[in-house]
C-alpha positions as CSV (number, residue, x, y, z in Angstrom):
1,M,6.7,-5.0,-75.4
2,P,3.4,-5.9,-74.2
3,K,0.4,-4.6,-76.2
4,L,-1.0,-2.3,-73.5
5,L,2.4,-0.5,-73.1
6,L,2.7,0.1,-76.7
7,L,-0.6,1.6,-77.0
8,F,0.2,3.8,-74.0
9,I,3.4,5.0,-75.7
10,S,1.7,5.4,-79.0
11,S,-1.2,7.5,-77.7
12,A,1.0,9.5,-75.4
13,V,4.0,10.2,-77.7
14,V,4.0,8.8,-81.2
15,N,0.3,9.6,-82.1
16,N,0.1,12.6,-79.6
17,F,-3.5,14.2,-79.9
18,V,-2.0,17.6,-80.0
19,L,1.1,17.4,-81.9
20,A,0.5,14.6,-84.3
21,R,-3.4,14.3,-84.6
22,F,-3.9,18.1,-84.1
23,L,-6.8,17.8,-81.9
24,G,-7.4,20.1,-78.9
25,N,-5.3,23.0,-80.1
26,C,-7.6,25.7,-78.6
27,P,-6.7,24.8,-74.9
28,F,-3.1,23.9,-76.0
29,L,-2.5,27.4,-77.3
30,G,-4.8,29.2,-74.8
31,V,-3.7,27.7,-71.4
32,S,0.1,27.0,-72.1
33,K,1.4,30.3,-70.9
34,E,2.4,29.3,-67.4
35,I,3.3,25.7,-66.5
36,K,1.2,25.8,-63.3
37,T,-1.9,26.5,-65.2
38,S,-1.1,23.9,-68.0
39,L,-0.5,21.2,-65.6
40,G,-3.8,22.0,-63.9
41,M,-5.5,21.7,-67.3
42,G,-3.6,18.8,-68.2
43,V,-4.7,16.9,-65.2
44,A,-8.3,18.0,-65.5
45,T,-8.3,17.0,-69.2
46,T,-6.7,13.7,-68.5
47,F,-9.4,12.8,-65.9
48,V,-11.9,13.9,-68.3
49,M,-10.4,11.7,-71.1
50,V,-10.2,8.7,-68.9
51,M,-13.6,8.9,-67.5
52,S,-15.2,9.8,-70.9
53,G,-13.3,6.7,-72.4
54,I,-14.7,4.3,-69.7
55,V,-18.3,5.7,-69.7
56,T,-18.6,6.0,-73.5
57,W,-17.2,2.4,-73.9
58,L,-19.8,1.1,-71.4
59,L,-22.7,3.1,-73.0
60,N,-21.6,2.0,-76.4
61,H,-21.3,-1.7,-75.6
62,Y,-24.2,-2.2,-73.3
63,I,-26.7,0.3,-74.6
64,L,-26.1,1.6,-78.1
65,I,-25.0,-1.5,-79.7
66,P,-27.4,-4.0,-78.3
67,F,-30.3,-1.6,-79.0
68,E,-28.8,-0.9,-82.5
69,L,-28.5,2.8,-81.6
70,E,-25.0,3.3,-82.9
71,Y,-26.1,6.2,-85.0
72,M,-26.5,8.2,-81.7
73,Q,-22.9,7.7,-80.5
74,T,-21.8,11.2,-81.3
75,I,-24.8,12.7,-79.4
76,V,-24.2,10.3,-76.3
77,F,-20.6,10.9,-76.3
78,I,-20.9,14.7,-76.2
79,L,-23.5,14.6,-73.5
80,T,-21.4,12.2,-71.5
81,I,-18.3,14.6,-71.9
82,A,-20.3,17.7,-71.0
83,T,-21.6,16.0,-67.9
84,L,-18.1,15.0,-66.7
85,V,-16.7,18.3,-67.3
86,Q,-19.4,19.8,-65.1
87,F,-18.4,17.4,-62.4
88,V,-14.6,18.4,-62.8
89,E,-15.5,22.1,-62.8
90,M,-17.5,21.8,-59.5
91,V,-14.7,19.8,-58.0
92,M,-12.0,22.3,-58.9
93,K,-14.0,25.3,-57.9
94,K,-14.6,23.8,-54.6
95,N,-11.0,22.4,-53.8
96,T,-8.8,24.6,-55.9
97,P,-10.4,27.9,-56.6
98,A,-7.1,29.7,-57.7
99,L,-6.5,27.0,-60.3
100,H,-10.2,27.3,-61.4
101,R,-10.0,30.9,-61.8
102,A,-6.6,30.7,-63.7
103,L,-8.2,28.2,-66.2
104,G,-11.2,30.6,-66.7
105,I,-13.2,29.9,-69.8
106,F,-10.7,26.9,-70.9
107,L,-12.1,24.5,-68.2
108,P,-15.6,24.4,-69.4
109,L,-14.3,24.4,-73.0
110,I,-13.0,20.8,-72.2
111,T,-16.5,19.9,-73.2
112,T,-16.0,20.9,-76.7
113,N,-12.2,19.9,-76.8
114,C,-12.2,17.6,-79.8
115,A,-9.4,15.6,-78.4
116,V,-11.8,14.2,-75.7
117,L,-14.6,13.6,-78.3
118,G,-11.9,12.3,-80.7
119,L,-10.7,9.7,-78.3
120,A,-14.2,8.2,-77.7
121,V,-14.6,8.1,-81.5
122,M,-11.2,6.4,-82.2
123,A,-11.7,3.8,-79.4
124,V,-14.9,2.8,-81.1
125,R,-13.4,2.9,-84.5
126,E,-10.6,0.8,-83.4
127,N,-12.7,-1.6,-81.7
128,Y,-10.7,-1.4,-78.5
129,S,-11.7,-3.5,-75.4
130,F,-12.4,-1.8,-72.1
131,I,-8.8,-2.2,-70.8
132,E,-7.4,-1.0,-74.1
133,T,-9.7,2.0,-74.1
134,V,-8.7,3.1,-70.6
135,V,-4.8,2.8,-71.5
136,F,-5.6,4.7,-74.9
137,A,-7.4,7.3,-72.8
138,L,-4.9,7.6,-70.1
139,G,-1.9,7.6,-72.7
140,G,-3.9,10.5,-74.6
141,G,-4.3,12.5,-71.4
142,V,-0.7,12.1,-70.4
143,G,0.5,13.1,-74.0
144,F,-2.0,16.0,-73.8
145,S,-0.6,17.1,-70.5
146,L,3.0,16.6,-71.8
147,A,2.4,18.9,-74.8
148,L,0.8,21.4,-72.7
149,A,3.6,21.5,-70.1
150,L,6.4,21.6,-72.9
151,M,4.7,24.4,-74.6
152,A,4.3,26.2,-71.3
153,G,8.0,25.7,-70.3
154,I,9.0,27.1,-73.9
155,R,6.6,30.1,-73.7
156,E,7.7,31.0,-70.2
157,D,11.3,30.8,-71.4
158,M,10.4,33.0,-74.5
159,K,9.2,35.8,-72.3
160,E,12.9,36.7,-71.7
161,D,13.8,36.5,-75.3
162,L,14.0,39.3,-77.9
163,I,11.3,38.3,-80.3
164,P,10.7,40.7,-83.3
165,E,7.3,42.5,-83.0
166,A,5.8,40.8,-86.0
167,F,6.4,37.4,-84.4
168,R,5.1,38.1,-80.8
169,G,2.1,36.6,-79.2
170,P,0.1,33.9,-81.2
171,A,2.5,34.0,-84.3
172,I,5.4,32.7,-82.2
173,A,3.1,30.3,-80.4
174,L,1.8,28.7,-83.6
175,I,5.6,28.7,-85.0
176,T,6.7,26.9,-81.8
177,A,3.8,24.4,-82.0
178,G,4.7,23.6,-85.5
179,I,8.5,22.9,-84.5
180,M,7.1,20.9,-81.6
181,A,4.9,18.7,-83.9
182,M,7.9,18.2,-86.2
183,A,10.1,17.0,-83.3
184,F,7.2,14.6,-82.2
185,M,7.1,13.3,-85.8
186,G,10.6,11.9,-85.2
187,F,8.9,9.4,-82.9
188,T,7.1,8.0,-85.6
189,G,8.1,4.4,-86.6
190,I,9.8,3.7,-83.3
191,L,7.1,1.2,-82.3
192,P,6.7,-2.1,-84.1
193,S,3.6,-2.4,-86.4
């Protein structure tokens, strides 16, 4: 398999940001009650992940490293992500107001979504090239969207189930997330080293 395809599959499935790395759990649990809303959040987060991967790579390689400002990476990355999220929020508010209202507080929280910041930091740590960073970000966003959609489908089905009182709400969501994480661990080792 080509290296880029392996990187995409790895970041989307094997090393899924939510279910293997445990990053981005707040929106994962908060927005995954309905499939439509979770898909909207997944697309928004994927866009922000890809754009932040591109912009942070460029800033890191053309400004921070040449001027020996690597110690500023975290602050620069957070400001970049916050700017991109504001852009996404303005576009969604204008073009899809119903989805914007449905996502509510979780849309601005993409700014503090540790999966987005984690992506930028991991790309730097792994010393990915520009193309590798874009593929890594796209795979991470697709994996995030996949986890959201799967969780939303399960939670929609659980509305019909008889769940004991003590397990309703966040308890069953956390148990379900744990079982999903164990299922995704089954993908570990399918890719060659």
